[in-house]
C-alpha positions in Angstrom: -113.4 -27.5 -6.8 -110.8 -30.1 -6.3 -111.6 -33.6 -5.2 -109.0 -35.9 -3.7 -109.8 -39.6 -3.3 -107.4 -41.7 -1.2 -107.1 -45.4 -0.9 -104.8 -48.1 0.3 -104.7 -47.6 4.1 -105.1 -50.5 6.5 -103.6 -52.7 9.2 -100.2 -54.2 8.7 -97.6 -55.8 10.9 -94.3 -54.1 11.6 -91.9 -54.6 8.7 -94.7 -54.8 6.2 -95.6 -52.6 3.3 -98.6 -50.6 2.1 -99.2 -48.4 -1.0 -101.4 -45.4 -0.7 -103.0 -43.8 -3.7 -104.5 -40.4 -4.2 -106.5 -39.4 -7.3 -107.2 -35.8 -8.0 -110.1 -34.5 -10.1 -112.0 -31.3 -10.7 -110.2 -28.0 -11.2 -106.7 -29.3 -11.1 -104.8 -27.0 -13.4 -101.8 -25.1 -12.1 -100.8 -27.8 -9.7 -97.8 -26.7 -7.7 -97.4 -29.8 -5.5 -99.1 -33.0 -4.5 -98.3 -35.5 -1.8 -99.0 -36.7 1.7 -99.1 -35.5 5.3 -99.9 -37.6 8.4 -101.3 -37.0 11.8 -100.8 -39.4 14.7 -103.2 -39.3 17.7 -102.6 -36.2 19.8 -100.0 -34.8 17.4 -99.9 -32.2 14.7 -100.2 -33.0 11.1 -96.7 -33.4 9.6 -95.2 -33.7 6.2 -94.5 -37.1 4.8 -93.6 -36.4 1.2 -94.7 -33.9 -1.4 -93.7 -33.7 -5.1 -93.5 -30.3 -6.6 -94.3 -29.2 -10.1 -90.8 -29.7 -11.3 -90.8 -33.3 -10.1 -88.6 -32.8 -7.1 -89.7 -34.4 -3.8 -89.6 -32.9 -0.3 -89.7 -35.7 2.3 -89.5 -36.0 6.1 -86.1 -37.3 7.2 -87.8 -40.2 9.1 -89.2 -41.6 5.9 -86.4 -41.1 3.4 -85.5 -44.6 2.2 -88.5 -46.7 3.3 -91.1 -44.4 1.7 -91.3 -43.6 -2.0 -93.5 -41.0 -3.6 -94.4 -41.4 -7.3 -96.8 -39.6 -9.6 -98.8 -40.6 -12.7 -99.5 -37.3 -14.5 -101.8 -39.0 -17.0 -104.0 -40.2 -14.1 -103.5 -37.1 -11.8 -102.6 -39.6 -9.1 -99.8 -39.9 -6.6 -98.7 -43.0 -4.9 -96.9 -43.4 -1.6 -95.1 -46.7 -1.3 -94.3 -47.5 2.4 -91.9 -50.2 3.2 -90.4 -51.4 6.5 -93.3 -49.9 8.4 -93.0 -49.3 12.1 -95.6 -48.8 14.8 -94.6 -45.1 14.9 -95.9 -44.8 11.3 -99.4 -45.3 12.6 -101.4 -42.3 11.7 -104.1 -40.9 9.5 -102.5 -40.1 6.2 -103.9 -37.1 4.3 -103.4 -36.4 0.6 -102.7 -32.8 -0.3 -102.7 -30.8 -3.5 -101.5 -27.3 -3.8 -102.4 -25.0 -6.7 -100.9 -21.6 -7.4 -103.3 -19.1 -9.1 -102.3 -15.5 -9.8 -99.6 -15.7 -7.2 -101.8 -17.2 -4.5 -101.5 -20.7 -3.1 -104.5 -22.9 -2.4 -104.2 -26.2 -0.5 -106.7 -29.0 -0.7 -107.0 -32.1 1.5 -108.4 -35.5 1.2 -110.5 -37.1 3.8 -107.7 -39.2 5.2 -106.9 -42.8 5.3 -105.9 -44.8 8.4 -102.6 -46.6 8.5 -102.1 -48.9 11.6 -98.9 -50.7 12.1 -99.0 -53.4 14.8 -95.9 -54.5 16.7 
């Protein structure tokens, strides 16, 4: 069992900043990646940024620069710092963790945290 607890969402004006946190607990060995996806109303869930086991980060082009993903291994926590927020960043942000066990990948998701950017 893997538990992901997200925090930090909320309402912010355009141009503002937020920091999302996601703390993992439970069976969290063999982590292959950890990061964030988001889903806007009526749209599919899309990648925001995910950090792989070797420390490299895969990010959506639209967030490169304003958004920064960091990880605290001691706390099993990832942080998504979001600067210069735009109304189009409004979405539910989901934390994800991927484990690879015996060659098979397993993805886990948090409950989601709402980010609303007003114009």
